[in-house]
C-alpha positions in Angstrom: 107.1 3.8 -83.9 110.1 5.1 -85.9 108.1 7.0 -88.5 106.1 8.9 -85.8 109.3 9.5 -83.8 111.0 10.8 -86.9 108.3 13.3 -87.8 108.1 14.5 -84.2 111.9 15.0 -84.0 111.8 16.7 -87.4 109.3 19.3 -86.0 111.6 20.0 -83.0 114.9 20.0 -85.0 113.9 22.1 -88.1 113.5 25.4 -86.3 116.6 24.8 -84.2 118.6 24.1 -87.4 117.2 27.2 -89.0 118.2 29.3 -86.0 121.7 28.0 -86.2 121.9 28.8 -90.0 121.6 25.2 -91.0 119.4 23.1 -93.2 117.8 20.0 -91.7 118.6 17.4 -94.3 117.1 14.2 -92.7 116.2 12.5 -89.4 116.5 8.7 -88.9 115.6 6.5 -85.9 117.2 3.1 -86.3 118.1 0.0 -84.4 121.5 -1.4 -85.1 122.3 -4.6 -83.1 121.2 -4.0 -79.5 121.4 -0.1 -79.8 119.1 2.6 -81.0 120.3 5.7 -82.9 118.6 9.0 -83.5 120.5 10.5 -86.4 120.1 14.1 -87.4 121.7 15.1 -90.7 122.4 18.8 -91.2 123.8 20.8 -94.1 124.6 24.4 -95.1 125.7 26.2 -98.2 129.5 26.2 -97.4 129.5 22.8 -95.8 129.0 21.5 -92.3 131.9 21.4 -89.8 132.3 19.6 -86.5 131.3 22.8 -84.6 128.0 22.9 -86.5 127.3 19.3 -85.4 128.3 20.0 -81.8 126.1 23.1 -81.7 123.1 21.3 -83.1 123.6 18.3 -80.8 123.7 20.6 -77.7 120.7 22.6 -78.9 118.7 19.4 -79.3 119.4 18.0 -75.8 116.9 19.9 -73.8 114.0 19.9 -76.3 114.4 16.1 -76.8 114.5 15.5 -73.1 111.4 17.8 -72.6 109.4 16.1 -75.4 110.3 12.6 -74.1 109.4 11.0 -77.4 111.6 7.9 -77.2 110.8 5.4 -74.5 114.2 3.6 -74.6 117.8 4.4 -74.4 119.3 5.8 -77.6 122.4 7.5 -79.0 122.0 11.0 -80.6 124.2 11.5 -83.6 124.4 14.8 -85.6 126.4 14.8 -88.8 126.6 16.0 -92.4 124.8 13.8 -94.9 128.1 13.4 -96.7 129.1 13.8 -100.3 127.3 10.6 -101.4 124.1 11.7 -99.6 120.9 9.7 -100.1 118.1 11.6 -101.6 114.9 10.7 -99.7 112.7 13.7 -99.3 111.0 15.7 -102.1 113.2 18.8 -101.5 116.4 16.7 -101.9 115.4 15.9 -105.5 114.4 19.4 -106.3 117.7 20.7 -104.8 119.9 18.3 -106.8 117.9 18.4 -110.1 120.5 18.2 -113.0 123.2 16.6 -110.8 124.8 13.2 -111.3 123.1 10.4 -109.2 123.3 6.7 -108.6 120.0 4.9 -108.6 119.8 1.4 -107.1 116.8 -0.8 -107.8 115.4 -3.4 -105.4 115.3 -6.0 -108.2 117.6 -6.1 -111.2 116.4 -4.6 -114.5 117.9 -6.3 -117.5 120.5 -7.9 -115.2 121.5 -4.6 -113.6 120.6 -3.0 -110.2 122.6 0.2 -110.2 122.4 3.0 -112.8 124.3 6.2 -113.0 122.9 9.3 -114.8 121.8 12.8 -114.4 118.6 13.5 -112.4 116.2 15.1 -114.8 112.8 14.6 -113.2 111.0 13.7 -109.9 107.3 13.4 -109.7 105.0 13.9 -106.7 104.3 10.1 -106.6 108.1 9.5 -106.2 109.0 8.4 -109.7 112.6 9.3 -110.5 113.9 9.9 -114.1 117.6 9.9 -114.9 119.3 10.6 -118.2 122.2 8.5 -119.4 122.9 10.6 -122.5 120.9 12.9 -124.8 118.8 9.9 -126.2 118.5 7.5 -123.2 116.6 7.9 -120.0 115.1 5.7 -117.4 112.2 6.2 -115.0 111.8 4.1 -111.9 108.8 4.1 -109.6 109.4 4.7 -105.8 108.4 1.1 -105.0 111.1 -0.2 -107.3 113.9 1.9 -105.8 116.2 0.8 -103.0 117.9 4.2 -102.9 119.1 7.2 -104.9 122.2 9.1 -103.9 124.5 11.7 -105.3 127.3 10.4 -107.4 130.5 11.5 -105.5 132.3 12.0 -108.7 129.9 14.8 -109.6 131.6 17.3 -107.3 
């Protein structure tokens, strides 16, 4: 259900974000405890403010009600992806190529699960390559990765 809901919400949200001068960063539909949350993450070049979040939230109300995609009660949350944003979509990796990232594996590799380095490659099949220094790199396949996010000390 969530994947289909996410893609449908993305289709509604993307043109609205563009109209407001924003970048649609991500959409998530998740259950936490007894509650469901539809989270829309937005960004823009000079950073997202509370007013941007409020404007996006208000702009989404009527289209979401009209589309009636979600058959249960949920909370809509609009926010910035934050400084340690997760990189999940292809364009995220392209946008932050050459930046410092933290890569967390699902299972430890040589006793370690988290690796910090510079993002130097991302392939169409989801393999991520990070560079530790000029001579040492690591490539992990998408199925091995728990998450990749920006290293907050890179800003």
